N, C-alpha and C positions, 0 to 999 in steps of 0.2 A: 181257679187254676186253669191255665190255657190248655189247648189240645196237645201242644208239643212243649210242655214246660221242662221236661227232662232234657230235650235238645237245647232249649234256649238258656236254661238256668242251672240245670243239674238237679241233684237230689237235695231238697230243702225240707227239714222237719225239726220238731222240738223233741229231744230225746227223753224218754221215760223208760229206760231199760229195767229198772227195778220192778215196776208193775208188770212188764212183759215177762220177767224172769219168774215171778210168782205164778203168773198165768200158765207159763210153760211147765213149771213144776207140778201144778195141779192137773194139767192135762195129759201127763204121761200115762197114768193109769189110775184106777180106783184106789189101789193101795197107796200110791203116792199122795193122792188127795187126802186120804184118811190120815196119813202120817203128818201132813201139813196141818190138818185140823187139830190133831193131838198136840203138836208142838205149840200151836197158837193158844190152845186152852191152858197149857202148862205155863205159858208166858204171862197170862193174866191180862194181856192187852186186848180185850175183846169189846170194850165199851163202844157202842155205836156201830159195830160190825155185823150184828145179828138183829133180826126183828122177829118178835113173837107173833105167830099167826095161828088161827083156828083151823084145825084139820078135821077130817071126817070123824064121826063117832065121838065127838067131844074131846078128842086128843089134841093137845097143843103141840106146835112144832116151831122150829127155828128156821128162818129164811135168811140167806146171805146173798144180796145183790151188790156185788162189788164193782166199782169203777176203778180208774187208775189211782185215785187218791186212797181208796181203801186198800187196794193191792200194795201200795207203797207202805202203808201202815203195817200190813202183814209182814212185808219184807223187813222193816225195821225191828219188828217184834221177834222174828224168828232167825233171820240170816245175818243181819248187820253186825252184831257183836261177834258172832262166830267167824265171819269172814275177816274182820279186822284183826282178830287174834291169830288166825291161821293162814293168812294170805301168803306170807313169805315161805311157809313150809309146804305149800301146795306144789304139785308137779307143774312143769312149764305149760303142758297142754291145758291143765285146769286153770292156770292163771290167764292164759289167752282166752279161754272160754268165758271167764268172769270179767275180762277187761272192759266191756261196755258199761258194766255197773259202775266202775270207778272213773271211767274216762268220758262217758257220754251222758250221764244222768243230769237232767235239767239243764241242758245245753242246746243252743241253736246249732244244728248240724248242717253243714253245706259241703257237698261233694261235687266238684266240677266234673261234668260228664265228658268234657271235650277230649282229654287224653284217652279215656276208655273207649269212646265211640270211634275215634280215629284208629286205635289199635284193633278194635273189632272189625272195622271195614277193611283195613289193609291186610289183615291175616286171613280173611275169607276170600276165596278165589272168585266167587260170584259177585261179592261186593266190590272186589277190585275192578272187575270188568265194567260193572255198572257205574262205579265211581269215576273210572277213567273216561267213560263216555260223557258223564255229566260235567266233569271239570274241563274237558277239552273244549267245550262250547264257550266257556268263559274263564280260560286258564289265566289270562292276564289279571282279571278282577280278583280271582281267588289268591293268586300269588301276592297281589298288592295288599289285600286284606291281611294275609299272613305276615308280610313284611312290615306293616305298620303296627303290628301287635307286639306284645312282650314275649311271644313264643320263640323268637329268634335267640333269646338269651337262655331259654329253658334247655335242660339236658334231655328232654323227652325224645327228640329225634335221633339221638345216638342209639336208641333201642332198635333202629331199623338199619338194614343194609343200605348202601349208597343208592342202589337201583330202586329201592322202595321209598327213599326219602322224598323224591319229587311228588309221588302220589300222596304221601303223608302230609306234605306241606299243602297240596291242593285240597285235601280233605279238611285240614285245619282252616284254610281260607273259606271253604264252602260253609263250614260250621259258623265261622265268624260272620259271614254275610247273612246266614240265617238268624243269628242273634241280633243283628242290626235291624232286620225286617221281621220281627217276631210275628209268628202266625202267617208268614208269607210263603211264597212259592218255593224258596230254598228249603224250608222245613218239610214241605211235602216231598220234595225230591229226596232228601235225606231219609225220610221214613220209607219211601219206596225202595231205596237201596238196602236198608236194613231188612225189610220184609223179604226182599229177593234173596239175600244171602242167608237169612236165618228163618227160612220158611217152616222147618220142623218145630222150632220154638214157638212160632206164632200159632201153628195149628194146635199145640198143646195148651197154650194160654187161652185160646179162643173158647175152649170147653169149660173154663173155670168161671165160677161165680165171684170169686175173690182170689187175689194173688197173695200168698203168704210166704214166710221164709222157707217152708218146706219145699216150695216149688223151685227154689234156686238150684236144687240138686240136678234138675234137668240140664243145666248149663255146664255141669262138670264134665271134663274130658280128661281121661287118664293120660292121653298122649300129648297134652298141651301144658304149658306152664300156667302158674297161678294168675299171672297178669291177663292171659287170654281168657281164663275162666271168669275172672272178675269182669272183664269187658263184656263177656256174654251175659252176665247177670245184669249189667247196666242196660244192655240191649233188651233183656226181658222186661225191665221196668219201663223202658220207653215204649215197647209194644203194648204192654198192659195199659199204659196211659192212653195210647192211641186208640185202643179198643174200648176205652171207658170202663175198664175193670179196676176196682179199688185195690190198692196195695195195703195189706194189713201190716201194722208195725209190731210184729211179734218179736220174740227174743232172737231168733235166727236172723231176722231182718237187721237187727242192731249189730249182730256179729259180722254180717256182710258189710254193713256201713263202716265198722271199725277197720276191716281189711281194706275197703276202698280208700279210706282216709290215709292208711299207711302207704298204699301203693301210689296214691296221688302225690304225696310228698316225695316219694322216691322217683316218680316219673318227672315231676316238674322242677325239683330242686337239683341244681348242679352238684355232682358228688364232690365231697371234700377230698383233696389230695392227701396222700399219706404224709404225716409229719415226721421230720427227722428226729430220732431219739438219740440220747447220749450213747446208748449201746450201739446203734448203727454207726455213729461217727467213730466210736472206738474200734469196731470191727473193720471199718474202712481203713483207718490209720494203721492197724495191724497188718492188713494185707498189703498196704502200700509200702510198709517197711520191708516186707519180704520180697516185694517186686518193685525195684527202684523206678521203673518206667511205667508203672501202672497209671499214673496220673495222665499220661498221654494217650491212654487207650480207653477213653470214655466212649469211643465209638464201637468198641468191642475188639477182642483179640484178632478176629478175622479181618479187620479193616486196617491193619497196620500200614502206614504210608512209608514213603521213602525216607522221610525225616527220622522216623523211629528206627528204620533199618540202619541208617547211618550211625545213629546213636549206639546201636548194637555192635557195629563194627568198631567204633571208637572205643567202646568199653572192652573190646577184646573178648566178647562173650560168645565166641564161636570160632570155627576155623576160618581161614582166609577165604573171603568171598561168600561165606555161607549166609543164608537169610532165613534161618529157622526161627524157632521160638526164642532162641537166645537173644535175637535182636529185638524181639517184641516185649518179652517179659523178664529179661535179665537172666535167663537160665544159662548155665554153662554147657556148651556143646551144641553142635549143629545136628539136625536130623538127616538131611539129605547129602548128596554129593556136593562138591565145590561148585558154587554158582547156582545151586538149586534154591528155590524160594521157600520151600516148606509151607506150613499152613498159612502163614501171614500173607504171602503175596503170590503163591504159586499159581493161583487160579484166577488171577485178574484178567487174563486174556483168553482163557479157555471157555468153550461153550458147553462142554459136558465133562463127565468124570475122566474118561479115557483121554480126551484132548488135554485136560488139565495135567494129567500125569506126564504125557508126552512133552507138553510145553515146558514143564518143570525140568525135565532132563535136557531138553534142547537148549536151555539157558546156559548149560555148561560148555557150549561150543568154544573151542579155543583154550580150554582149561585141561589140565591133566586129570586122570582118574586116580592119581596117587593120593589125592586128598579125600577120597571117598571113605566114608565111615562104614559102609557095608557094601558087599558085592552086589552088582546089578542082577536082577532076576527077571527073566522074560515073563510077560503076562499074556494070556490068551488074547489073540486079536491085535496085539501091539508089538512094536519092535523094541521099545525100551521100557524099563520099569524103574520105579523109585522106591526108596526105603520106606517112606511114610505115605500111604494112600490117603485120600480125603476121609475125614471123619464123618460120622452119620449126619451131623447137622448140615455139613456142606453138601453131602449127597442128597439130603432132603431138599435143599434149595435147588440143586441142579435137576432133580427129578421134575420139578415144576418149571423148568426152563428159567430159573432165576439164578442169581449169583450174589453172594454176600457183598461183593465189591460194589453193588449198586447202592449200598448204604454208606459208601465213602462220603465223608463230609458232614454226615448227620451225627454230631457228637452230643453225648449226654453231658450235662453239667455235673459238677462234683456233688451238688446238692441232690441231684437225681440218683446218683450212685449211692449216696448215703441213705436215701430213701429205700433203695433196694435192700440194703443191709438191715434197715429198720423193719422191713416186711419179712425177710427170710432169715434173719439172724446171721450167725457165722457161716461163711461159705468157703469151700475150697476153691483153689484157682480154677479147676475145671468147671465146677458149678457156676462160678462167677462168670466165666467166659460165655456159657450157654445162656444164662439169664440176661447178661449184658447185651448179647445179640438179639434176644427176644425183645428186650426193652427198646433197643434201637429200632427194630422193625415196627414196634407199636408207635414209636414217635414218627417214623416215616409214614405209616398209615394215617396217623392223625394229621400230618401235614398234607397228605393227598386229599383227605376229606375236606380240610379247610380250603384247599385250592379248588376243589370241585364246587364247594359252596360258593366261592367267590366268582368262579368263571362259568357257572352253569347258565344254560340258555335263558332261563326265566330271569335270573339276576341281571344278565347282560341286557336283555330286553327292557327290564325295569329301569336300569341305569340309563339306557338310551332314551326311554320315554321321559325320564326325569330331566335329562339334559335338554331334550327337545322342548319339554314343558317350561324349563327355566329360560331357554332362549326365547320361546314364544312370549312368556311373561315379561322378559326384558324388553323385547321389541314392542309389546303392548304398552309397557310402562314408559318406554321412550316416546311412543306416539302420544300417550296421555300427557306426558310432560310437555311435549311440543305443542299440543293442543291447549294445554293450560297456559303455556307461555304466550301463545297467540291471544288467548282469552284475556290474560292479564294485560297484555299490550293494548288490546282494544279497550279494556276497562280504564286503563291509564289515560288513553286519549280522550275517552268520554268524560273522565273526571277532570281532565285539564280544560276541556270545553265547558264543562259545567262550572268549574271554578271561574273561568272568564265571564260566563253569563251571570254567575252570582255576584262577581265583582261589579259588573255593570248595574245589576239590580240594587246592590248595596249603595252605589253612587246615586242612583235615581231615588232610592228611599231616603238617603241623606238630604238630597235636594228637596224632596217633597216634605221631609220633616222640617227643614228650615222654613219653607213656605207656610207649612201648617203652624209653626210656632209664631211666625210673623202675623199670620191671620188671626191666630188665637189672641195675640197681644192686642191687636186692633179691636177684636170683638170684645175683649175684656174692657177696653176703654169705652167702647160704645155701650156695653152693658152697664158700666159705672155711670155713664152720663144718663142712660135711661132710668136707672134706679134713682139717681139724683132728681131727675125731672119728675118721676112718679112721687117721690117723697114731697117735693114742693107742691104738687097737686093735692096730696093728701092733707097737708097742713093748711091748705087754702091760701097760700101766699101767691098773690097775683100782683105783679108789678107792671106798672105802665111802661110802655116802650119809651126809653129816653130818646131825646131828640137826636143825640149823636148816634144812637143805635139805629134809628130809622134811616138816618142819612147813610150810615154804613150799609144797611140792607138795600137802600135804593141804589147806592153806588155799585153794589155787586150785581143787583138785579137778578141774581139766582138763575142766570141763563143755563140752558142745557140741563134742566132738572126734570125729575120724574116724581110726581106727587101721587100717592096711593092712600086710600082710606078716607074716612070722614063722610059727612053727609053730602048729598049731591048739591044742596044749596051752598054749603061751605065751599065746595069745589068751584062753583060759579063765581063766588066772591073772590076766591083766590086767583082765578084766571085774570082778574083785573090787575093784580099785582105781578103775576108771573105769566105774561102773555106768550112767551116763547117756551114755556114748559109743557110737559105732557102729563095728563091726568088719567088715572085708572080707578075704576070703581072698587070698592072694598071687597066685593065678592067675585072679582074677575080672576079666575084661576087658570084660564085657558089663553092667556095673552101670548103674543109672539115675543120670544126672548130677545128678538132683535131691537126692541124698543129701548133696551138698556144700553145699546151701543152709543158711544159718544156722550153719555150722561155723566155730569160731574157730581151732581148731588141726587140723593134719593131721600124723599121726605115721606115719613109715615105719620099719619094721623091715627093715633092709638085709640081714639074715642070709638071709632067704628072701623074695625079691621079684622079680617079673617086670618086665622093662623096659617091656613094652607097657602094663601096669597103671600103672606109674610115669608114663610119658609121657602117658597119658590123664588121670590125675589132675592133672598139671601143666598140661595144656591146658584142663581144665574148671574149675580153681579160680578163685575170685573174688578181687577186690581186698580186701586187708586180712587174708586168711587166712594164718596163720603156719605154716611148715613146720618140723617137728622130726624128728630122726633118732635111732634107737637101733639097737643091734646085739647079737645073741646071744639066748639063751633064759633068761638069769638075770634074773628080775623085779626083784630088788633093784638090780642094776647098771643096768638100763634106767631104773628110777625115778630113780637118781642122775644118769644122763645127761640125763634130761628136766629135772631140777632145775637141772643146770648150764647147760642152754640157756635156761632161763627166767630 
């Protein structure tokens, strides 16, 4: 386990609350332990739970050293059947106390510490100050980490006032950064913030050898809500982990885990909206029948617009020119003088209660007082009075320098009105008016919150950074594409040049191949003649040079010839027949290749001939030079062979 595992991962453990429950039961008192032993003996499930030992004075005794497995066996033997039969009959407090046994036994438990640590830091004044200093240094990074997470969709931040949400978001971002860099600088900063705000808890935990469930009571505060108490308990576990003090998994620890799991789901899961029931729809239809224009007042009775007032006039639901409730809800009869607006519209232009009353009377200018339903009564501090003063809800708004008219245009849907009846049941007209106004105000506040979330400074900065980053990436991408285009154009030119070079090489290779094939064919012919000549020598066939062959040989005189190989005496005799030819010794490998120039015939005496000389002659010879082969030292026979080859 790391030093700050609670901060990085939360609480992770394997639940064994049954064993912890038995250990708690036996640890209450000696009498409780004695009762557990009696019940265990009565059950008969004692095999393997006790061990016989020798005591002093020759008296034998029983020893019980129980681990979690043995304690679970004791639970199954004593409590399991009783709890299954009586669970539903137990009081609610008892069922909650026993919930870990049924919900957490033999289960991997994981409680995310993030919402609890955020709540603990934001609710503590010292933590708030230190947290603000820590997050101001890297507010952009913190908000970016929060914005990229799933926390934006969680309902957790609706637990805070709008002024606290910015700090809560930054705290969430700091925690997320700490989890990315486990055991890093951000974990240390968070631990310092918690130690600063919860120093009394740290001082108490520092004195402990082990932290147990009983120590959670130090975090309870009668003046705070349960979420804050549970957040303090999470801080206690984080401090104990930081100090290296082990946390014992006793039964109270599992009860706290059960409560943490419940509140974690409540914090992170968005609340489900109230569903419309058939009863709610029926109540709404009933009220709508009683008030024909109710459908137009989803914004509330106090927000009746001119359109509704005109309907009231057209329906004859009041005296001439009156704008009281009759125009808004179909009632018969006007409340004020002729031309007075009444509750629905009298206070649209007034800034306070007295001004509203005076404005309502002033609207009757040019009208007669004959239509007044009640005599005017002077009011203290004012010149005119009206028959129906503002109601308490309006006065409450005006006391805080607000006016119901500010909610004009924010209308509830019919589905939302039916949800109101589903929640509250049947309502009178007056009750419905007040609740409808409160619901409209809640919707207005929700819209303000959403607008603040969208237009807050961090969000605007983040959007600006994202736009700049996108523009920078687009410019960089454009430069990369232009560079790639230039690179591809260069590669294309290089490939075109390479294709031209390769075409020339292919042409040269084709020409060389043709020459090679021609030379190969000639060499094949020479090889065939050489083989034929060698075969004749092997069978010993020696033919005399015919007269016409000698004449042909003398006629050619083999001028411009090169003779190589054979014995030196043979070469001397051959010089008589070929005086204009050139002779090379058989072992002359360092001759000048220029001697092959202008030679028509090359004569090899294979009787005495070095391979190196032969290979060099064949390599240096020119096109059109014919190769002749002779064998032996008999000049007459050699002349005959030459004549035969010619």
